[in-house]
Biopython code that builds the backbone (N, CA, C, O; Angstrom):
import numpy as np
from Bio.PDB.StructureBuilder import StructureBuilder

atoms = [
    (1, "MET", "N", (0.847, -1.178, 0.000)),
    (1, "MET", "CA", (0.000, 0.000, 0.000)),
    (1, "MET", "C", (0.893, 1.242, 0.000)),
    (1, "MET", "O", (1.879, 1.315, 0.733)),
    (2, "VAL", "N", (0.530, 2.208, -0.829)),
    (2, "VAL", "CA", (1.309, 3.436, -0.978)),
    (2, "VAL", "C", (0.370, 4.618, -0.741)),
    (2, "VAL", "O", (-0.766, 4.614, -1.217)),
    (3, "ARG", "N", (0.839, 5.626, -0.009)),
    (3, "ARG", "CA", (0.075, 6.860, 0.173)),
    (3, "ARG", "C", (0.701, 7.947, -0.694)),
    (3, "ARG", "O", (1.921, 8.098, -0.753)),
    (4, "TYR", "N", (-0.181, 8.707, -1.373)),
    (4, "TYR", "CA", (0.315, 9.769, -2.240)),
    (4, "TYR", "C", (-0.738, 10.863, -2.345)),
    (4, "TYR", "O", (-1.843, 10.616, -2.829)),
    (5, "ARG", "N", (-0.404, 12.073, -1.894)),
    (5, "ARG", "CA", (-1.222, 13.280, -2.029)),
    (5, "ARG", "C", (-2.688, 13.087, -1.630)),
    (5, "ARG", "O", (-3.593, 13.553, -2.323)),
    (6, "GLY", "N", (-2.913, 12.395, -0.505)),
    (6, "GLY", "CA", (-4.272, 12.209, -0.009)),
    (6, "GLY", "C", (-4.974, 10.992, -0.569)),
    (6, "GLY", "O", (-6.178, 10.831, -0.370)),
    (7, "PHE", "N", (-4.247, 10.129, -1.266)),
    (7, "PHE", "CA", (-4.821, 8.909, -1.829)),
    (7, "PHE", "C", (-4.062, 7.701, -1.321)),
    (7, "PHE", "O", (-2.885, 7.787, -0.970)),
    (8, "VAL", "N", (-4.757, 6.570, -1.287)),
    (8, "VAL", "CA", (-4.141, 5.289, -0.947)),
    (8, "VAL", "C", (-4.112, 4.460, -2.227)),
    (8, "VAL", "O", (-5.145, 4.252, -2.863)),
    (9, "LEU", "N", (-2.931, 3.993, -2.598)),
    (9, "LEU", "CA", (-2.756, 3.170, -3.790)),
    (9, "LEU", "C", (-2.586, 1.729, -3.341)),
    (9, "LEU", "O", (-1.612, 1.396, -2.666)),
    (10, "ILE", "N", (-3.529, 0.873, -3.714)),
    (10, "ILE", "CA", (-3.531, -0.520, -3.273)),
    (10, "ILE", "C", (-3.247, -1.419, -4.475)),
    (10, "ILE", "O", (-4.030, -1.449, -5.425)),
    (11, "PRO", "N", (-2.120, -2.158, -4.440)),
    (11, "PRO", "CA", (-1.824, -3.055, -5.566)),
    (11, "PRO", "C", (-2.776, -4.247, -5.570)),
    (11, "PRO", "O", (-3.130, -4.769, -4.513)),
    (12, "GLU", "N", (-3.184, -4.671, -6.750)),
    (12, "GLU", "CA", (-4.075, -5.813, -6.924)),
    (12, "GLU", "C", (-3.272, -6.995, -7.465)),
    (12, "GLU", "O", (-2.203, -6.797, -8.043)),
    (13, "PRO", "N", (-3.772, -8.223, -7.287)),
    (13, "PRO", "CA", (-3.032, -9.402, -7.787)),
    (13, "PRO", "C", (-2.796, -9.391, -9.300)),
    (13, "PRO", "O", (-1.811, -9.963, -9.766)),
    (14, "ASP", "N", (-3.675, -8.755, -10.072)),
    (14, "ASP", "CA", (-3.494, -8.710, -11.527)),
    (14, "ASP", "C", (-2.608, -7.548, -11.972)),
    (14, "ASP", "O", (-2.602, -7.188, -13.149)),
    (15, "LEU", "N", (-1.867, -6.968, -11.045)),
    (15, "LEU", "CA", (-0.918, -5.872, -11.257)),
    (15, "LEU", "C", (-1.586, -4.530, -11.546)),
    (15, "LEU", "O", (-0.898, -3.564, -11.876)),
    (16, "SER", "N", (-2.895, -4.451, -11.430)),
    (16, "SER", "CA", (-3.567, -3.158, -11.536)),
    (16, "SER", "C", (-3.532, -2.498, -10.156)),
    (16, "SER", "O", (-3.032, -3.081, -9.193)),
    (17, "TRP", "N", (-4.060, -1.294, -10.072)),
    (17, "TRP", "CA", (-4.032, -0.537, -8.822)),
    (17, "TRP", "C", (-5.433, -0.046, -8.483)),
    (17, "TRP", "O", (-6.172, 0.405, -9.357)),
    (18, "GLN", "N", (-5.786, -0.138, -7.221)),
    (18, "GLN", "CA", (-7.021, 0.452, -6.736)),
    (18, "GLN", "C", (-6.620, 1.751, -6.031)),
    (18, "GLN", "O", (-5.768, 1.744, -5.142)),
    (19, "VAL", "N", (-7.235, 2.853, -6.430)),
    (19, "VAL", "CA", (-6.874, 4.165, -5.895)),
    (19, "VAL", "C", (-8.082, 4.723, -5.162)),
    (19, "VAL", "O", (-9.153, 4.889, -5.745)),
    (20, "ARG", "N", (-7.899, 5.013, -3.867)),
    (20, "ARG", "CA", (-8.990, 5.534, -3.038)),
    (20, "ARG", "C", (-8.519, 6.778, -2.287)),
    (20, "ARG", "O", (-7.361, 6.854, -1.875)),
    (21, "PRO", "N", (-9.410, 7.752, -2.109)),
    (21, "PRO", "CA", (-9.065, 8.902, -1.262)),
    (21, "PRO", "C", (-8.897, 8.433, 0.192)),
    (21, "PRO", "O", (-9.588, 7.518, 0.638)),
    (22, "GLU", "N", (-7.978, 9.066, 0.917)),
    (22, "GLU", "CA", (-7.751, 8.679, 2.316)),
    (22, "GLU", "C", (-8.918, 9.069, 3.206)),
    (22, "GLU", "O", (-9.248, 8.345, 4.145)),
    (23, "ARG", "N", (-9.549, 10.204, 2.925)),
    (23, "ARG", "CA", (-10.649, 10.662, 3.784)),
    (23, "ARG", "C", (-11.621, 11.518, 2.983)),
    (23, "ARG", "O", (-11.333, 11.896, 1.847)),
    (24, "SER", "N", (-12.747, 11.815, 3.562)),
    (24, "SER", "CA", (-13.777, 12.642, 2.915)),
    (24, "SER", "C", (-13.490, 14.101, 3.198)),
    (24, "SER", "O", (-12.767, 14.371, 4.157)),
    (25, "PRO", "N", (-13.990, 15.053, 2.453)),
    (25, "PRO", "CA", (-14.826, 14.866, 1.277)),
    (25, "PRO", "C", (-13.999, 14.389, 0.096)),
    (25, "PRO", "O", (-12.841, 14.773, -0.070)),
    (26, "MET", "N", (-14.613, 13.549, -0.718)),
    (26, "MET", "CA", (-13.918, 12.984, -1.876)),
    (26, "MET", "C", (-14.030, 13.942, -3.058)),
    (26, "MET", "O", (-15.123, 14.187, -3.568)),
    (27, "HIS", "N", (-12.913, 14.471, -3.481)),
    (27, "HIS", "CA", (-12.890, 15.341, -4.662)),
    (27, "HIS", "C", (-12.743, 14.500, -5.921)),
    (27, "HIS", "O", (-13.208, 14.876, -6.998)),
    (28, "VAL", "N", (-12.091, 13.360, -5.766)),
    (28, "VAL", "CA", (-11.930, 12.414, -6.865)),
    (28, "VAL", "C", (-12.479, 11.081, -6.373)),
    (28, "VAL", "O", (-12.081, 10.600, -5.312)),
    (29, "LEU", "N", (-13.375, 10.492, -7.123)),
    (29, "LEU", "CA", (-13.962, 9.215, -6.733)),
    (29, "LEU", "C", (-12.931, 8.102, -6.819)),
    (29, "LEU", "O", (-11.977, 8.202, -7.590)),
    (30, "PRO", "N", (-13.113, 7.036, -6.032)),
    (30, "PRO", "CA", (-12.192, 5.894, -6.147)),
    (30, "PRO", "C", (-12.200, 5.357, -7.571)),
    (30, "PRO", "O", (-13.225, 5.388, -8.251)),
    (31, "PHE", "N", (-11.046, 4.864, -8.016)),
    (31, "PHE", "CA", (-10.958, 4.312, -9.364)),
    (31, "PHE", "C", (-9.906, 3.224, -9.403)),
    (31, "PHE", "O", (-9.113, 3.071, -8.474)),
    (32, "ARG", "N", (-9.907, 2.474, -10.484)),
    (32, "ARG", "CA", (-8.933, 1.415, -10.686)),
    (32, "ARG", "C", (-8.036, 1.814, -11.850)),
    (32, "ARG", "O", (-8.516, 2.201, -12.915)),
    (33, "ALA", "N", (-6.730, 1.715, -11.634)),
    (33, "ALA", "CA", (-5.754, 2.043, -12.681)),
    (33, "ALA", "C", (-5.297, 0.739, -13.328)),
    (33, "ALA", "O", (-5.237, -0.291, -12.657)),
    (34, "PRO", "N", (-4.976, 0.767, -14.617)),
    (34, "PRO", "CA", (-4.521, -0.456, -15.297)),
    (34, "PRO", "C", (-3.155, -0.897, -14.768)),
    (34, "PRO", "O", (-2.521, -0.184, -13.990)),
    (35, "ALA", "N", (-2.720, -2.063, -15.193)),
    (35, "ALA", "CA", (-1.412, -2.576, -14.796)),
    (35, "ALA", "C", (-0.329, -1.624, -15.269)),
    (35, "ALA", "O", (-0.105, -1.474, -16.470)),
    (36, "CYS", "N", (0.345, -0.978, -14.319)),
    (36, "CYS", "CA", (1.393, -0.006, -14.641)),
    (36, "CYS", "C", (2.250, 0.203, -13.397)),
    (36, "CYS", "O", (2.013, -0.420, -12.362)),
    (37, "SER", "N", (3.229, 1.067, -13.499)),
    (37, "SER", "CA", (4.126, 1.329, -12.379)),
    (37, "SER", "C", (3.497, 2.329, -11.408)),
    (37, "SER", "O", (2.501, 2.977, -11.729)),
    (38, "VAL", "N", (4.089, 2.444, -10.223)),
    (38, "VAL", "CA", (3.620, 3.409, -9.227)),
    (38, "VAL", "C", (3.750, 4.825, -9.768)),
    (38, "VAL", "O", (2.884, 5.664, -9.517)),
    (39, "ALA", "N", (4.811, 5.100, -10.501)),
    (39, "ALA", "CA", (5.003, 6.435, -11.079)),
    (39, "ALA", "C", (3.875, 6.783, -12.036)),
    (39, "ALA", "O", (3.426, 7.928, -12.081)),
    (40, "ASP", "N", (3.416, 5.798, -12.806)),
    (40, "ASP", "CA", (2.311, 6.045, -13.731)),
    (40, "ASP", "C", (1.013, 6.349, -12.986)),
    (40, "ASP", "O", (0.242, 7.215, -13.401)),
    (41, "VAL", "N", (0.776, 5.638, -11.890)),
    (41, "VAL", "CA", (-0.435, 5.890, -11.098)),
    (41, "VAL", "C", (-0.361, 7.280, -10.472)),
    (41, "VAL", "O", (-1.361, 7.997, -10.439)),
    (42, "LYS", "N", (0.803, 7.662, -9.981)),
    (42, "LYS", "CA", (0.974, 8.998, -9.402)),
    (42, "LYS", "C", (0.738, 10.070, -10.461)),
    (42, "LYS", "O", (0.115, 11.093, -10.176)),
    (43, "ALA", "N", (1.230, 9.849, -11.681)),
    (43, "ALA", "CA", (1.005, 10.809, -12.769)),
    (43, "ALA", "C", (-0.484, 10.902, -13.093)),
    (43, "ALA", "O", (-0.988, 11.984, -13.393)),
    (44, "LEU", "N", (-1.184, 9.781, -13.034)),
    (44, "LEU", "CA", (-2.624, 9.776, -13.288)),
    (44, "LEU", "C", (-3.368, 10.561, -12.215)),
    (44, "LEU", "O", (-4.308, 11.292, -12.526)),
    (45, "ILE", "N", (-2.960, 10.418, -10.960)),
    (45, "ILE", "CA", (-3.574, 11.184, -9.867)),
    (45, "ILE", "C", (-3.310, 12.673, -10.064)),
    (45, "ILE", "O", (-4.219, 13.490, -9.919)),
    (46, "ASP", "N", (-2.070, 13.026, -10.393)),
    (46, "ASP", "CA", (-1.735, 14.435, -10.636)),
    (46, "ASP", "C", (-2.575, 15.004, -11.776)),
    (46, "ASP", "O", (-3.055, 16.134, -11.693)),
    (47, "TRP", "N", (-2.751, 14.226, -12.832)),
    (47, "TRP", "CA", (-3.535, 14.663, -13.980)),
    (47, "TRP", "C", (-4.994, 14.895, -13.594)),
    (47, "TRP", "O", (-5.597, 15.894, -13.989)),
    (48, "ARG", "N", (-5.557, 13.963, -12.818)),
    (48, "ARG", "CA", (-6.959, 14.119, -12.396)),
    (48, "ARG", "C", (-7.129, 15.322, -11.471)),
    (48, "ARG", "O", (-8.112, 16.054, -11.587)),
    (49, "LEU", "N", (-6.192, 15.532, -10.561)),
    (49, "LEU", "CA", (-6.281, 16.696, -9.673)),
    (49, "LEU", "C", (-6.130, 17.997, -10.458)),
    (49, "LEU", "O", (-6.813, 18.979, -10.169)),
    (50, "ALA", "N", (-5.246, 18.006, -11.439)),
    (50, "ALA", "CA", (-5.064, 19.209, -12.259)),
    (50, "ALA", "C", (-6.330, 19.527, -13.050)),
    (50, "ALA", "O", (-6.693, 20.693, -13.204)),
    (51, "ARG", "N", (-6.997, 18.499, -13.546)),
    (51, "ARG", "CA", (-8.242, 18.716, -14.288)),
    (51, "ARG", "C", (-9.322, 19.329, -13.402)),
    (51, "ARG", "O", (-10.156, 20.096, -13.882)),
    (52, "LEU", "N", (-9.312, 18.993, -12.106)),
    (52, "LEU", "CA", (-10.300, 19.538, -11.178)),
    (52, "LEU", "C", (-9.882, 20.897, -10.623)),
    (52, "LEU", "O", (-10.668, 21.559, -9.945)),
    (53, "GLY", "N", (-8.650, 21.316, -10.907)),
    (53, "GLY", "CA", (-8.159, 22.580, -10.368)),
    (53, "GLY", "C", (-7.739, 22.464, -8.921)),
    (53, "GLY", "O", (-7.646, 23.475, -8.224)),
    (54, "ARG", "N", (-7.483, 21.257, -8.452)),
    (54, "ARG", "CA", (-7.110, 21.036, -7.056)),
    (54, "ARG", "C", (-5.620, 20.792, -6.871)),
    (54, "ARG", "O", (-5.173, 20.487, -5.765)),
    (55, "ASP", "N", (-4.868, 20.922, -7.920)),
    (55, "ASP", "CA", (-3.432, 20.734, -7.829)),
    (55, "ASP", "C", (-2.812, 22.041, -7.363)),
    (55, "ASP", "O", (-2.719, 22.985, -8.148)),
    (56, "ARG", "N", (-2.394, 22.122, -6.133)),
    (56, "ARG", "CA", (-1.880, 23.358, -5.539)),
    (56, "ARG", "C", (-0.366, 23.482, -5.623)),
    (56, "ARG", "O", (0.203, 24.469, -5.157)),
    (57, "ARG", "N", (0.289, 22.488, -6.216)),
    (57, "ARG", "CA", (1.745, 22.566, -6.316)),
    (57, "ARG", "C", (2.136, 23.581, -7.374)),
    (57, "ARG", "O", (1.441, 23.697, -8.384)),
    (58, "PRO", "N", (3.222, 24.319, -7.182)),
    (58, "PRO", "CA", (3.649, 25.274, -8.207)),
    (58, "PRO", "C", (4.134, 24.523, -9.444)),
    (58, "PRO", "O", (4.815, 23.503, -9.337)),
    (59, "ARG", "N", (3.783, 25.028, -10.592)),
    (59, "ARG", "CA", (4.247, 24.405, -11.828)),
    (59, "ARG", "C", (5.691, 24.789, -12.068)),
    (59, "ARG", "O", (6.033, 25.971, -12.111)),
    (60, "VAL", "N", (6.523, 23.796, -12.221)),
    (60, "VAL", "CA", (7.955, 24.025, -12.379)),
    (60, "VAL", "C", (8.241, 24.854, -13.619)),
    (60, "VAL", "O", (9.153, 25.680, -13.621)),
    (61, "ASP", "N", (7.462, 24.636, -14.674)),
    (61, "ASP", "CA", (7.748, 25.367, -15.909)),
    (61, "ASP", "C", (7.382, 26.839, -15.809)),
    (61, "ASP", "O", (7.745, 27.613, -16.694)),
    (62, "LEU", "N", (6.667, 27.257, -14.751)),
    (62, "LEU", "CA", (6.308, 28.659, -14.587)),
    (62, "LEU", "C", (7.127, 29.379, -13.521)),
    (62, "LEU", "O", (6.970, 30.584, -13.329)),
    (63, "LEU", "N", (7.999, 28.651, -12.826)),
    (63, "LEU", "CA", (8.817, 29.274, -11.793)),
    (63, "LEU", "C", (9.868, 30.175, -12.423)),
    (63, "LEU", "O", (10.454, 29.822, -13.446)),
    (64, "PRO", "N", (10.118, 31.358, -11.811)),
    (64, "PRO", "CA", (11.152, 32.238, -12.368)),
    (64, "PRO", "C", (12.519, 31.575, -12.289)),
    (64, "PRO", "O", (12.803, 30.817, -11.362)),
    (65, "GLY", "N", (13.336, 31.862, -13.244)),
    (65, "GLY", "CA", (14.677, 31.291, -13.274)),
    (65, "GLY", "C", (14.720, 29.941, -13.954)),
    (65, "GLY", "O", (15.792, 29.489, -14.357)),
    (66, "GLN", "N", (13.589, 29.293, -14.091)),
    (66, "GLN", "CA", (13.558, 27.999, -14.761)),
    (66, "GLN", "C", (12.729, 28.072, -16.028)),
    (66, "GLN", "O", (12.465, 27.051, -16.664)),
    (67, "GLN", "N", (12.320, 29.270, -16.394)),
    (67, "GLN", "CA", (11.523, 29.416, -17.601)),
    (67, "GLN", "C", (12.416, 29.207, -18.815)),
    (67, "GLN", "O", (13.559, 29.663, -18.871)),
    (68, "ARG", "N", (11.853, 28.508, -19.769)),
    (68, "ARG", "CA", (12.568, 28.298, -21.018)),
    (68, "ARG", "C", (11.532, 28.137, -22.103)),
    (68, "ARG", "O", (10.390, 27.756, -21.845)),
    (69, "SER", "N", (11.930, 28.423, -23.276)),
    (69, "SER", "CA", (10.966, 28.296, -24.373)),
    (69, "SER", "C", (10.862, 26.832, -24.766)),
    (69, "SER", "O", (11.869, 26.156, -24.974)),
    (70, "LYS", "N", (9.627, 26.354, -24.864)),
    (70, "LYS", "CA", (9.388, 24.976, -25.254)),
    (70, "LYS", "C", (9.131, 24.918, -26.752)),
    (70, "LYS", "O", (8.340, 25.690, -27.294)),
    (71, "SER", "N", (9.795, 24.013, -27.391)),
    (71, "SER", "CA", (9.485, 23.810, -28.796)),
    (71, "SER", "C", (8.203, 22.981, -28.883)),
    (71, "SER", "O", (7.794, 22.363, -27.900)),
    (72, "ALA", "N", (7.594, 22.968, -30.011)),
    (72, "ALA", "CA", (6.318, 22.261, -30.181)),
    (72, "ALA", "C", (6.482, 20.758, -29.981)),
    (72, "ALA", "O", (5.533, 20.077, -29.590)),
    (73, "LYS", "N", (7.679, 20.237, -30.247)),
    (73, "LYS", "CA", (7.889, 18.795, -30.131)),
    (73, "LYS", "C", (8.350, 18.370, -28.741)),
    (73, "LYS", "O", (8.391, 17.172, -28.463)),
    (74, "GLU", "N", (8.693, 19.293, -27.869)),
    (74, "GLU", "CA", (9.193, 18.954, -26.548)),
    (74, "GLU", "C", (8.037, 18.621, -25.616)),
    (74, "GLU", "O", (7.162, 19.456, -25.386)),
    (75, "ILE", "N", (8.031, 17.402, -25.079)),
    (75, "ILE", "CA", (6.962, 16.941, -24.201)),
    (75, "ILE", "C", (7.602, 16.433, -22.921)),
    (75, "ILE", "O", (8.627, 15.753, -22.962)),
    (76, "SER", "N", (6.996, 16.762, -21.778)),
    (76, "SER", "CA", (7.546, 16.328, -20.495)),
    (76, "SER", "C", (7.340, 14.824, -20.319)),
    (76, "SER", "O", (6.448, 14.247, -20.941)),
    (77, "PRO", "N", (8.157, 14.184, -19.476)),
    (77, "PRO", "CA", (8.010, 12.744, -19.234)),
    (77, "PRO", "C", (6.630, 12.377, -18.673)),
    (77, "PRO", "O", (6.081, 11.335, -19.029)),
    (78, "SER", "N", (6.071, 13.212, -17.809)),
    (78, "SER", "CA", (4.757, 12.895, -17.260)),
    (78, "SER", "C", (3.676, 12.965, -18.339)),
    (78, "SER", "O", (2.731, 12.175, -18.319)),
    (79, "GLU", "N", (3.808, 13.904, -19.282)),
    (79, "GLU", "CA", (2.850, 13.974, -20.384)),
    (79, "GLU", "C", (2.955, 12.733, -21.268)),
    (79, "GLU", "O", (1.944, 12.235, -21.764)),
    (80, "LEU", "N", (4.170, 12.238, -21.465)),
    (80, "LEU", "CA", (4.351, 11.013, -22.249)),
    (80, "LEU", "C", (3.705, 9.818, -21.546)),
    (80, "LEU", "O", (3.064, 8.990, -22.193)),
    (81, "ARG", "N", (3.874, 9.726, -20.210)),
    (81, "ARG", "CA", (3.253, 8.631, -19.454)),
    (81, "ARG", "C", (1.741, 8.692, -19.556)),
    (81, "ARG", "O", (1.094, 7.661, -19.736)),
    (82, "LEU", "N", (1.159, 9.897, -19.442)),
    (82, "LEU", "CA", (-0.289, 10.034, -19.534)),
    (82, "LEU", "C", (-0.803, 9.644, -20.916)),
    (82, "LEU", "O", (-1.847, 9.002, -21.034)),
    (83, "GLN", "N", (-0.080, 10.026, -21.950)),
    (83, "GLN", "CA", (-0.488, 9.651, -23.303)),
    (83, "GLN", "C", (-0.445, 8.133, -23.482)),
    (83, "GLN", "O", (-1.325, 7.556, -24.120)),
    (84, "ALA", "N", (0.581, 7.489, -22.918)),
    (84, "ALA", "CA", (0.689, 6.039, -23.021)),
    (84, "ALA", "C", (-0.447, 5.361, -22.256)),
    (84, "ALA", "O", (-0.998, 4.365, -22.725)),
    (85, "MET", "N", (-0.803, 5.892, -21.081)),
    (85, "MET", "CA", (-1.895, 5.309, -20.295)),
    (85, "MET", "C", (-3.229, 5.473, -21.023)),
    (85, "MET", "O", (-4.073, 4.577, -20.984)),
    (86, "GLU", "N", (-3.420, 6.612, -21.686)),
    (86, "GLU", "CA", (-4.658, 6.829, -22.429)),
    (86, "GLU", "C", (-4.754, 5.864, -23.604)),
    (86, "GLU", "O", (-5.837, 5.367, -23.914)),
    (87, "ARG", "N", (-3.632, 5.600, -24.257)),
    (87, "ARG", "CA", (-3.639, 4.647, -25.374)),
    (87, "ARG", "C", (-3.952, 3.240, -24.889)),
    (87, "ARG", "O", (-4.687, 2.509, -25.553)),
    (88, "ARG", "N", (-3.397, 2.842, -23.720)),
    (88, "ARG", "CA", (-3.661, 1.511, -23.180)),
    (88, "ARG", "C", (-5.107, 1.330, -22.791)),
    (88, "ARG", "O", (-5.675, 0.257, -22.992)),
    (89, "SER", "N", (-5.719, 2.375, -22.231)),
    (89, "SER", "CA", (-7.100, 2.239, -21.764)),
    (89, "SER", "C", (-8.106, 2.335, -22.903)),
    (89, "SER", "O", (-9.257, 1.930, -22.738)),
    (90, "ALA", "N", (-7.702, 2.858, -24.046)),
    (90, "ALA", "CA", (-8.635, 3.014, -25.181)),
    (90, "ALA", "C", (-8.809, 1.736, -25.962)),
    (90, "ALA", "O", (-9.557, 1.706, -26.939)),
]
sb = StructureBuilder()
sb.init_structure("model")
sb.init_model(0)
sb.init_chain("A")
sb.init_seg("    ")
for serial, (resi, resn, name, xyz) in enumerate(atoms, 1):
    if name == "N":
        sb.init_residue(resn, " ", resi, " ")
    sb.init_atom(name, np.array(xyz, "f"), 0.0, 1.0, " ", f" {name:<3s}", serial, name[0])
structure = sb.get_structure()
């Protein structure tokens, strides 16, 4: 069992993950993640929280001193993981 940002990640025998909020009120309903790594499940949680506007962490790409111009082809590792997870679930 892994705790991450208010969620409990429970590994299942089929290598999938059950993700539940630690306590109420539930902003994100419990869900099951496909067979993937813990990092992928954490990226999925971050993505869901960002979609709800509940991600309060500062965005690294917007911090002063770390700003850089992104080319159209440059994609962050977490964005690549999310795209791969979306392809697997489709």
